[in-house]
N, C-alpha and C positions, 0 to 999 in steps of 0.2 A: 402469433398462431401457435407456435411451440410453447411460448409463455402460458397461453391460455390452456393449452394440453396439460402441461406440467400442472398447473393449479388444480385442473379437473381430477388428475392421476392422484395429486396429493389429498385431496379431498375425499375421494373414494377410499383410498388407502386408510385415510384416518377413521372413516364410517366402518370398515372393514375391522380396523382394530379395536373399536368400542365394543365390549362385551354386551350381547343381548341381554335385555331384562325381561325375564319371564314373569307373568302373572302368577298369582297364587291360583291354583287349580285344585278342585275337590272330586273325589269320585262321584258317579251319579248317584249312588245309594245316599251319599250326606248332601241334604239339600233342603231346601224350604219346604215345608208341609210334612216332614218326617216326624216320626216318633221314636224318641230316645229311651232306652230303659230306664225306668225310675228307679229310685233309690239303691243306686249301685254307682260304679264307676265304668264309664263307657269310652270307648276309643273314636277320637276323630283323627283324620289323616289325608293327607294330600300330597301335593308337588310344589315345588318352588325353585330358585335358583340355589344351587349348593351353598350350603352354610347360611342361608337367607334365615333373617329372624322372623318369628311367627308370634303373633299374640291373639290369643282367644278369649274373647268377653262374651259371656252368656248372662242373660238378664236375671238368672235366679242365682247367680254366684256373686260374691262381694268384689271381686277383682279381676284381674286378667290372669289367664295361664299363659306362660311363655314356653316357648321350644324353638329350636332351629332345625333348619333342613339338613339331611346329611351330605355326604359327599356325592350322592347319586341324586340329590334334589329331592329326596322324599322325606316327609316328617310325619311324625304320629304323636299323639299326647292323650293322655287319660285326664278326663274331667269328671267330677262328681255329680250326680243328679240327686234329685230330691222327689218328693211327692206332691210338687204343685201342680194343680189342674189347670192353670192359665196358659194361654198362648204365650210362646217364648221368643225371644230374638237373639240370635247368635252373629257376632262380629268377627270375622277373621281377617287379621291385618298382617300383610307383609310389608317389606320395606317400601315398596312402590305402589301396591293394589289392596284394595280390600273387596270383601265379599261379605255381604249381609243375607242371613238365613231367617226367614220368617215364616210366623205361624208354626212354630216348631212345639210339640206336645212331648210331655214325659209320661211314659206307660209304660204297658206291656208289649213286646215284641215277639213274635214267633215267625219261624222260617217253615215254609211248607214245599216239599218236595216229592219226586217219584215220577211215575208214568201218568198214562192217559186217565185214570181214575181221578187221580189229583189234578190233573190239567183240565178235566171237564168243567166249562163254565156254566154260570147260572142259567146261560141261555140254552144250555144243552150242546148236544151235536145234532147235524140234520137227521131227523127221523128218531132221534134218542134223546127224550126229555129229561131235564132234572125235575124232579115233582116238587111242587110248592114254590117253583121260581117266581111266578107271576106276583105272588104277594110278597115274597121276599124281595123282590126288586122296588116295587111299590112302597115298601116300609125303609128303603134302603138309605135315605138321606141321613148322613149322621156325621159331624163335623168332628166327633171323637173316634172315629174309624177311619184309618188311613191305610192305603192300599199300595202296594208297590210290586211289579212284575218284571221279572228277568227273562228276557224273550230268548228263543232258542237259539244257541249257538255253541257250536264246539270248537276245541282249538287243540292244537298239536303240544301247545306249553302253557303253563299257568297266565292268563290274562290279569293284570293289575286292574283293569276298570271293566265293567260290562260294556259290550259293544253295542247291543241293543236292548231298549227296557222302555217300560211305561213308568214314569216317575212317580212319586208319591203324590196321590191325591186323595182328597176327602171322598168318602163313601158316597155316591148318588146313584139314582137309576142309571144314569149312562155310563158310569164306571162299573157299577157291581154287575152289570150283565155280562161282561166278558170277563170278570176276574174268576178265579178258580172257586166253584161251588162249595167243595168241603172247607178250603178256606175262609170264605166269605161266612159261611155258616158258623164256623167255629169262632171266628173274631167277633162277628155280631153279637153271639150270646155271651162271650166272654165279657166284652165291654158292658153289656146290660146288668150283668151278674155282679161284677167289681165295681162298676159306676167309675173306670178310670178310663183314660185313652188307651186303644190297642192299635198297634201296627201289624201288618201281615204282609210277609214278603214271600212272594209267589215264585219258583224255579223249578220248573218241571217239564219233562219231555215224553210224550206218548211213545209207547213201544221200548223205552229205555230198558237195558239190563243194570243190575247192579254195579258191574264191573266199570260202567262210563263214569260213575259218580265217585270212583275212588282216585286219589292222587297216584301219581306214576311211582313214588317212592315206597308207597304201601303195596300197592298192587305186584310191583315188583318182587316182594317178597314171595309170592304165590306162584307167578308166571312172568316170562319175559315181556316186555313192551318195547316196540320199536315204531315209532310213529313217524319217522324221518321221509319215508316215501309213501306214507298213506294219504289217500286223498280224503280229507276230512269232511268234504261235502257228501260223500256217499256213505249211507249206514252210519251217520254220526252217532245217533243213540245207541250203537252197539260197540263203538269204539273205546277200548278202554282208557281212561281218564278224560276222555275227551270231553265231557260234561262237566266234570269237577274243575278242570281247566278254564272252561268258559263261562260256567254258570254258578259255581261255589266260591272258587277262589277269589272271584272279583269282589263279593260281598264281605269276606273275612278282612278285617275283624269288626264288624259292625256287630255291636252288642246285642245279643238275643236272649229271651227268656228261655226259650227251649225251640224243639223242632217236631214237626209231624211228617210224616212218611206214608205213602201209600204206593205200592210197586210191589211186584213180585211174579206177574204173569210171564213176563218176558224170562224168567229163570226157573219156571216151574218143572222143566225136565232135569233139572240138576240140585235137588233139594239138599243134599249133603255139602255139595259146593257152597250153596247158598249159606248154609249155617255157619260157613267159615267168613264169607267174604261181606255178609251184612253186617256181622258186630265188628269187623274190621272196618267197615267203612264209617260207622258210628264213632270208634275209636278215634278213627283218623280225623274227623271232623272236630271231634271234642279236643284232641292235642292241638289242632291249628288254631282254633278260636279261643284257646287258654282260658276257658271260663270254667273249669272243672268238669264233672258229669251233669252237664245242663239237661233238663228232662227230654226225652226222647219217646214219643208215642207213634204207633204206627197201626196200621190197618191190615188185619188178615184178608187176604183175596176171597172174593165171594164165590161160592159155587157157579159153575157154569159149564154148559155141553160142549167141551173142547172137541173139536174135530168131529161134533156128533157122536162122539165115543162115550158111552155110559157104562161100558162093559169092563173097562180095564179095572184091574184089582191090584195085583202085586206087581205093578209095572209103573213107572214114573209117568207113563202117560195120566195115570190117576191123581190129579191134583191134591187128593187128599194127602200126598207125601209132601207137597211143598206149603200146604195150610200146617202140618206138623212141624215143619222145620221153622216156619215163622212163630209159631207157639212156643216151641223149645228155645227161641232166641229171647224171650223174655228173660230167661235165666241166664243168658250169656251176655246180655247187656246191661249193666247197672242202671238204675232210676230210669227203667223204661215201662212202657205199659202197651196193651195190645187192644184193638177194637176188633171184636168178632162181628161178623157178617152172615153167619150160615143163613139165617133167614130172610135177609133182604137181597139176594142174588137175582139174576133173571137167566133162565136156562139158555134162551138165544141172543142175549145181548151181553157183552163183554163189559159194558157201561152200566151198571144197575142204576135206576133213576133215583133211587132213594138217599141221596147224598147228605140230605140233612141228618137222617139216621145214623150215618157213619160220622158226622161231625158231632153230634150229641155224644156218641160213645168216646171218641177222642176227648171231647171236653170232660166227660166224666172222670177219666183217668187224670186230666191235667186239676180239676177242682179237689179231688180225692189227695193225691200225690204231690201235687206242686203248690196249691193255693189253700190247703188246710181246711178242707171242708170233709170232715171225718164221717158225715151222714150223707155224703154222696157216694154211691157205690158205682165203681169203675170196672171191676173185675169181673169176669164172666165165670161161671163155673168150670173148673177143670177136674179131669180124672186125677184121681189120688191113690186109690187102692182097690184090692177086691179080695172077696173070699167065698168060697163055694158052699152053696146052702140048698138043701133039697132038691139036688139035681140042676141046679141053676146056678148063677154066678150073681153076687150082690155087688154093686159097683158103687164106691163112695167118692165123694168130690170135695176138693177145696173150693173156696170162694163161694160157699152156698150156705152162709151162717144163718140166714132166716128161710132156707128151704129152697126145694125145687118145684117146677111147675110145668105143666104140659096142658095144652087145651083138651087132648083126649090123651089116651095111653101114648106115652112117646113111641115114635116109629123110626125105622131106620138103623135097628141095632141087629148084628149078627153074631154066632157063637161057633166056638170051634173046640173040638176035643185035642188029644196030643196027635192025631192024624193031620191037623193043620188044615181042614176044610171046613170052611165057614158055611151056617146055615142061618136062613132068616129065622129071627126070633121075636118072641113077645117080650114087652117091656112094661114094666108098672113102676111108680113111684112108691116107695116102701118109708113110713114114718116121715115122709114130706122131705126128706133129705137125701135117700139112697134109690139106687134104681136096681131092680131084680130082673135080671135077663134070663130066658129059658127057651129050648127048643126040644120037641118030643124026638127029635132026630140026633141029638146029642146027649146022651146019657152021663158022659163024665166030660163035662166042659173044663177048659182051662183058660181060655182066652175069650174076650169080646172086642167087637169093633162097632163104631157108630158113626154113620154117615159117610161110609167110606167109599164114595163116589165122586166122579167130576161133578154132576149136578144132583143135588140134593136140597131138599127144604128142612132146615133144622126144626125140630119139634121140641126141644129140651132147653129149659130157661131156669134161670133163678127167679125169685118172685120179684125182683126188679126188671123183669123182661130182659136181662142179658142173655144171650144165647150160649150154650156150652159148644166149643169147638168140636168138629170130627175128632175122633181119638181112636186110639187102638191100646190095649193093655198089654199085648205083644211086643216083642222086638224082633219077629222071625224074619230071615232073608228070602224066605218064599212060603207062600201060603196059596192057596185056591177056594174060590168059591163054589158052592155046590152047583154042578153043572160044566164044570171043567174051566171057567174062567180063570185065568192067570191074574 
């Protein structure tokens, strides 16, 4: 009996002393059906035993690429991609295991993030449609368009892999219906135009503020962050760094071409702060991806009747201030562009249904600035300068090379003298590229504002039907609207 017991103890001890052999593991985003960025160097990574040798064989390469896991068991390797349009296979071999990735494409990869207007799927929200979704879904079967969704997860610390997700899938009616509408429309059309595979990575959370998408190291240069005793399940989308940790860090360093962003409503009462945090977020992401200043295109929030209040004027309750901050961020963020949505808002729905038009305008930016289509106009007209003429103010614009357009005389203009009281003004397009603004109640005008409301319908466009943003020609800290509105 004792002899048997001693033998069993010896065997158990021997088993315990044998080091465990771990299989090679990949992050969720590195899988079959994925799209890798073409014509560049892309990162593949994963985990294995410490110091384990790893060999990567890709069907478009002439030979294997070798690496080894570090002392913590993580490995990462760069491989060169081509412009091949066929389906590919990748074999990742460890010393005791092998992973085979099939149906891999080489193409264009875009990351899409933000809050609920990016999150809104093709099917829409209850009682809030996405226009054109039925036909889009009907035409969505496309083996060259692949979609990946990071589900909503916050974390106190940066995660190495996504916890919840919908893995890479070929676009189909069943898959597209619940995918981000803006991301889908952008990717679908980019694929058709370039005739190359396209991969869209969607990672957004409705109601989130920009602070939640910034790393702890960066946001702590502006404010202290201590999440040790924070309940990460409550108000997750407003907790600084929580969404970066759970929804951005796990997909770095997956190689992307660029990023799309649709967010701002949750920061609308702090426009000056947003002008600091948003460019800092973009710089933070770019630094961590180590891809240089990759393209970053974003959407200006649409007009909306916030809190049923359309009387706010020189108070940050007026969302014209956050729209102004977003417009100014184009000059603060290198290699960026903005999609203006002044004409496609909805007065009582925070989720405007015209998501294809939003995607179109993001796409125009990308085609012009990233893909070398100089004849595609992606830039809305922007206020440039003014001069006083005949008791009015002549306003001039950038990005209006082919002129300005309005269906009738443009509306929504106001004009003020040195007393800083703004009066409704008439406006007319002069010489097809400038706007003359006048009011009989302002004999010596010095400043103009356009569409300076929460809710307003944009009436001024360029001849490519890209709308002008709301704007002001002054930088006054205080002004009033005739009748006493602050």
